[in-house]
C-alpha positions, 0 to 999 in steps of 0.5 A: 500499500505504501508503494501505491501511495508514493506512486500516486504522489509522484503522478500528482507531481507529474500532473502539476508540472503538466498543469503549469506548462499548460497554463503557460502555453494557454496564457501566451495564446489567449493574451497575445503580445505587443508587436512594435512596427516601424514606418518610414514616411517621405516628406515633401522636402525629401526627408524621411521620417521614421515612426513607430506604432504598436499593435496587439496580436494573438499568441502563436497557434503552436502555443495553443496546441502545446497547451492542449498537449500538456492539458491532456497529460495533466488530466491523464497523470491526475487521473492515474494519481487518483486511481492509484490512490483509490487502489491503495485505500480500497475506496474512493479517495475522498476522505480529506481535503488532499484527496478531494482536491486531487480528484478535483484537479483531475475532473477539472482538467478532464472536463475542460479538455472535453469542452475544448474538443467539443467547442474547438476553443483553447482560450478558456484554458487560460482561466481554467488552468489558472484554477487548476494550477491554484488547486495544485499549489494548494495541494502542495501546501497541505501538510504531508500527513494528509497525503497518507491513507488513514482509516475513515472516520466513523461518519464517513464509513458509508462507501457507496454514498461517500463515493456518489456524494463526493463524486457529484460535488467534484463534477459540479464544481469542475463544470461550474469552473468552466462556466466561470472561465466562459463568463470572464471571457464573455465580459472581456469580449463584451468590453474589448471585442478582442478578434481572436477570442471566441465570440460572445455567443459561443462563450454564452453557450459554453457557460450555459452548457456547463451550468446544465451539467453542474446544476443537476449534479449539485442537486444530487449532492444535496439529496445524497448528503441529506440521506447520508446525514440522516444515517450518520447524524440522525437528521436529514438537514442540520444547517451545517455551514457547508450544507447551507453554503451548497444549498445557496450555491444551488440556488444561485445557479437555479436563478441563472437557469430560471432568468435565462430560460424564462426571463430571456436573460442573456449576456452581461447580467447572466455572466455576473450571475455565473461570477457570483456562483463561482464565488459561492462554489469557493465558499462552499469548498473551503467554508468548513475551514472557517466555520467548522461544523459537521464537515470540519473533521480531519479537513474533510470536504 
C-alpha cells in the first residue's frame, strides 16, 4: 500500500508540472503580445521620417497546441494519481481535503479538455488552468501527513454514499469552473471585442452548457448528502455551514437557469450571475475551514 501511495504522489507531481506548462502555453496564446511596427514616411522636402506604432496580436497557434497537449497530460497523470490512491485505500479517495482536491484537479482538467474538444476553443484554458494551478499549489501546501491513507472517520464509513456524494460534488464544481471561465472571457469580449477570442455568443453557450451539467449534479449532492446525514447524524438537514453554503450555491445557479430560460436573460447579467455562483462555490469548498461544523473533521470536504 505504501508503494501505491508514493506512486500516486509522484503522479500528482507530474500532473502539477503538466498543469503549469499548460497554463503558460494557454496564457501566451490567449493574451497575445505587443508587436512594434516601424514605418518610414517621405516628406515633401525629401526627408524621411521614421515612426513607430504598436499593435496587439494573438499568440502563436503552436502555443495553443502545446497547451492542449500538456492539458491532456495533466488529466491523464491526475487521473492515474486518483486511481492509484483509490487502489491503495480500497475506497473512493475522498476522505480529506488532499484527496478531494486531487480528484477535483483531475475532473477539472478532464472537463475542460472535453469542452475544448467539443467547441474547438482553447482560450478558456488560460482561466481554467489558472484555477487548476491554484489547486495544485494548494495541494502542495497541505501538511504531508494528509498524503497518507488513514482509516475512515465513523461518519464517513458509508462507502457507496461517500463515493456518489463526493463524486457528484467534484463534477459540479469542475463544470462551474468552466462556466466561470466562459463568463470572464464573455465580459472581456463584451468590453474589448478581441478579434482572436471566441465570440460572445459561443462563450455564452459554453457557460450555459456547463451549468446544465453542474446544476443537476449539485442537486444530487444535496439529496445524497441529506440521506447520508440522516444515517450518520440522525437528521436529514442540520443547517451545517457547508450544507447551507451548498444550498445557496445551488440556488444561485437555479436563478441563472430561471432568468435565462424564462426571463430571456442573456449577456452581461447572466455572466455576472455565473461569477457570483463561482464565488459561492469557493465558499462552499473552503467554508468548513472557517466555520467548522459537521464537515470540519480531519479537513474533510
